[in-house]
KOLDREN-798948 format. One record per atom (N, C-alpha, C): residue in three letters; atom name; x, y, z. Coordinates in Angstrom, 3 decimals, always signed. Layout:
<rs>
   r  a       xx       yy       zz
 ALA CA        X        Y        Z
...
</rs>
This chain:
<rs>
   r  a       xx       yy       zz
 MET  N   +1.926   -7.660   -0.143
 MET CA   +3.268   -6.759   -1.049
 MET  C   +4.670   -6.755   +0.036
 ALA  N   +5.440   -6.177   +0.280
 ALA CA   +6.874   -6.022   +0.835
 ALA  C   +7.515   -4.642   +0.336
 MET  N   +8.348   -3.783   +0.239
 MET CA   +9.277   -3.422   -0.018
 MET  C  +10.560   -3.456   +0.723
 ASP  N  +10.813   -3.652   +0.154
 ASP CA  +12.866   -4.278   -0.100
 ASP  C  +13.509   -3.508   -0.237
 THR  N  +13.442   -2.002   -0.880
 THR CA  +14.427   -1.047   -1.554
 THR  C  +13.295   +0.348   -0.788
 CYS  N  +13.932   +1.012   -0.731
 CYS CA  +13.197   +2.362   -1.226
 CYS  C  +13.127   +3.061   -1.469
 PRO  N  +11.957   +3.476   -2.061
 PRO CA  +11.682   +4.001   -3.604
 PRO  C  +11.861   +5.278   -3.549
 LYS  N  +12.794   +6.437   -2.045
 LYS CA  +13.287   +7.680   -2.315
 LYS  C  +14.651   +7.848   -2.391
 CYS  N  +15.391   +6.855   -1.409
 CYS CA  +16.511   +7.254   -1.673
 CYS  C  +17.544   +5.716   -1.898
 GLY  N  +17.033   +4.757   -2.266
 GLY CA  +17.316   +3.246   -2.572
 GLY  C  +18.555   +2.498   -1.927
 SER  N  +17.747   +3.176   -0.532
 SER CA  +19.056   +2.269   +0.928
 SER  C  +17.762   +0.979   +1.326
 THR  N  +18.260   -0.047   +1.751
 THR CA  +18.199   -1.405   +1.900
 THR  C  +17.675   -1.530   +3.405
 ASN  N  +17.993   -0.860   +3.838
 ASN CA  +17.796   -0.808   +5.354
 ASN  C  +16.345   -0.234   +5.852
 ILE  N  +15.951   -1.516   +6.073
 ILE CA  +14.318   -1.396   +5.820
 ILE  C  +13.537   -2.433   +7.204
 ASP  N  +12.439   -1.377   +7.806
 ASP CA  +12.091   -2.573   +9.097
 ASP  C  +10.786   -2.544   +8.266
 HIS  N   +9.903   -3.097   +9.083
 HIS CA   +8.194   -2.898   +9.112
 HIS  C   +7.683   -3.660  +10.623
 GLY  N   +6.404   -3.092  +10.897
 GLY CA   +5.550   -2.638  +12.116
 GLY  C   +3.889   -2.285  +11.445
 VAL  N   +3.607   -1.780  +12.297
 VAL CA   +2.338   -0.976  +12.372
 VAL  C   +2.320   +0.632  +12.796
 ILE  N   +1.896   +1.099  +11.918
 ILE CA   +0.903   +2.467  +12.690
 ILE  C   +0.298   +2.344  +13.620
 VAL  N   +0.202   +3.015  +15.057
 VAL CA   -0.517   +2.301  +15.623
 VAL  C   -0.722   +4.539  +16.192
 SER  N   -2.307   +4.605  +16.931
 SER CA   -3.063   +5.514  +17.203
 SER  C   -3.910   +5.171  +18.237
 ALA  N   -3.087   +5.766  +19.217
 ALA CA   -4.373   +6.059  +21.029
 ALA  C   -3.474   +8.119  +21.138
 GLY  N   -4.711   +8.600  +20.626
 GLY CA   -4.939   +9.725  +20.447
 GLY  C   -3.572  +10.876  +19.746
 LYS  N   -1.893  +10.125  +18.937
 LYS CA   -1.359  +10.679  +18.815
 LYS  C   -1.431   +9.447  +17.344
 ILE  N   -0.384   +9.682  +16.648
 ILE CA   -0.149   +8.638  +15.119
 ILE  C   +1.059   +8.238  +15.290
 SER  N   +1.758   +6.974  +15.202
 SER CA   +3.149   +6.614  +15.971
 SER  C   +3.157   +5.312  +15.312
 TYR  N   +4.940   +5.187  +14.945
 TYR CA   +4.598   +3.751  +14.024
 TYR  C   +5.722   +3.290  +14.976
 ARG  N   +5.738   +1.440  +15.127
 ARG CA   +5.844   +0.753  +16.202
 ARG  C   +6.504   -0.623  +14.867
 SER  N   +7.455   -0.748  +15.099
 SER CA   +8.458   -1.470  +14.770
 SER  C   +8.031   -2.971  +15.241
 SER  N   +8.561   -4.390  +14.022
 SER CA   +7.562   -5.432  +14.349
 SER  C   +9.074   -5.863  +15.768
 LYS  N   +9.914   -5.577  +15.860
 LYS CA  +11.203   -6.077  +17.023
 LYS  C  +10.397   -5.435  +18.438
 GLN  N   +9.844   -4.747  +18.602
 GLN CA   +9.070   -4.867  +19.602
 GLN  C   +7.477   -5.151  +19.587
 ARG  N   +7.755   -5.308  +21.219
 ARG CA   +6.007   -5.387  +21.231
 ARG  C   +4.558   -5.035  +21.060
 LEU  N   +4.475   -5.451  +19.814
 LEU CA   +2.857   -4.944  +19.680
 LEU  C   +2.216   -4.506  +20.980
 PRO  N   +1.326   -3.813  +21.109
 PRO CA   -0.339   -3.421  +21.514
 PRO  C   -1.493   -4.182  +21.349
 PHE  N   -1.469   -5.047  +20.337
 PHE CA   -2.032   -5.688  +20.314
 PHE  C   -2.332   -6.201  +19.129
 VAL  N   -2.978   -7.721  +18.946
 VAL CA   -2.262   -9.323  +18.359
 VAL  C   -3.112   -9.296  +16.926
 ASN  N   -3.617   -8.716  +15.627
 ASN CA   -4.035   -8.865  +14.558
 ASN  C   -4.167   -7.219  +14.261
 PRO  N   -3.441   -6.603  +13.934
 PRO CA   -2.993   -5.143  +13.148
 PRO  C   -3.834   -5.468  +11.515
 ASN  N   -4.325   -4.368  +11.193
 ASN CA   -4.827   -5.264   +9.926
 ASN  C   -4.049   -3.603   +8.775
 THR  N   -3.001   -3.210   +9.409
 THR CA   -1.876   -2.905   +8.121
 THR  C   -0.501   -3.425   +8.237
 ILE  N   +0.053   -3.104   +7.766
 ILE CA   +1.997   -3.153   +7.757
 ILE  C   +2.314   -2.154   +6.856
 THR  N   +2.997   -1.830   +7.812
 THR CA   +3.961   -0.415   +7.795
 THR  C   +5.816   -1.247   +7.734
 TYR  N   +5.647   -0.625   +5.946
 TYR CA   +7.446   -0.593   +5.593
 TYR  C   +7.946   +0.680   +6.119
 ALA  N   +9.493   +1.122   +6.975
 ALA CA  +10.442   +2.526   +7.191
 ALA  C  +11.481   +2.120   +6.681
 CYS  N  +12.252   +2.683   +5.868
 CYS CA  +13.432   +2.946   +5.504
 CYS  C  +13.803   +3.183   +6.455
 LEU  N  +15.191   +2.962   +7.277
 LEU CA  +15.824   +3.701   +8.705
 LEU  C  +17.269   +4.767   +8.232
 ASN  N  +16.953   +4.549   +6.895
 ASN CA  +18.509   +5.525   +6.050
 ASN  C  +17.351   +6.765   +6.314
 CYS  N  +16.003   +7.312   +5.744
 CYS CA  +15.472   +8.771   +5.438
 CYS  C  +14.046   +8.586   +5.836
 GLY  N  +13.722   +7.949   +6.285
 GLY CA  +12.545   +7.945   +7.164
 GLY  C  +11.003   +7.862   +5.793
 TYR  N  +11.030   +7.868   +5.552
 TYR CA   +9.982   +7.072   +4.052
 TYR  C   +9.223   +6.051   +4.724
 THR  N   +7.988   +5.752   +4.076
 THR CA   +7.115   +5.147   +5.279
 THR  C   +6.365   +4.546   +4.390
 GLU  N   +5.816   +3.380   +3.821
 GLU CA   +4.671   +3.027   +2.613
 GLU  C   +3.536   +1.885   +3.579
 THR  N   +2.635   +2.263   +3.612
 THR CA   +1.550   +1.136   +4.536
 THR  C   +0.561   +0.164   +3.955
 TYR  N   +0.446   -0.251   +3.580
 TYR CA   -0.400   -1.980   +2.472
 TYR  C   -1.724   -2.485   +3.724
 VAL  N   -2.796   -2.933   +3.705
 VAL CA   -3.739   -3.189   +4.286
 VAL  C   -3.554   -4.809   +4.224
 ASP  N   -3.515   -5.488   +4.649
 ASP CA   -3.600   -6.552   +4.669
 ASP  C   -4.587   -7.779   +4.417
 LEU  N   -3.628   -8.467   +3.696
 LEU CA   -4.701   -9.512   +2.745
 LEU  C   -5.750  -10.195   +2.866
 LYS  N   -5.648  -10.391   +4.203
 LYS CA   -7.049  -11.244   +5.229
 LYS  C   -7.920   -9.891   +4.858
 TYR  N   -7.665   -8.524   +5.107
 TYR CA   -8.422   -8.645   +5.776
 TYR  C   -9.444   -7.811   +4.519
 ARG  N   -8.016   -7.755   +3.699
 ARG CA   -8.962   -6.406   +2.094
 ARG  C  -10.401   -7.259   +1.846
 ASP  N   -9.581   -8.963   +1.733
 ASP CA  -10.523   -9.782   +1.800
 ASP  C  -11.798  -10.066   +2.841
 LYS  N  -11.686   -9.766   +3.714
 LYS CA  -13.022   -9.716   +4.090
 LYS  C  -13.630   -8.318   +4.263
 VAL  N  -13.010   -7.437   +4.474
 VAL CA  -13.861   -6.301   +3.449
 VAL  C  -14.364   -6.480   +2.077
 LYS  N  -13.709   -7.557   +0.984
 LYS CA  -14.220   -7.170   -0.215
 LYS  C  -15.372   -8.111   +0.350
 ARG  N  -16.050   -9.222   +0.772
 ARG CA  -17.317   -9.893   +1.322
 ARG  C  -17.956   -9.546   +1.797
 MET  N  -17.687   -8.639   +2.264
 MET CA  -19.170   -7.401   +3.255
 MET  C  -20.039   -6.761   +2.211
</rs>
């Protein structure tokens, strides 16, 4: 899944990255160095209005289905 256009404001100024948490939750762009190699989610963020959508990675979903 991917978000090319913001469903809230219609902007195409979209970034993607991950949500990280170590006591507080924050967004980290994929343009920045990530603190870990294999996140199990991807988050799309509208750089115009701040709207975000988070999806579980397809490989991780398949792994959970096999459990």
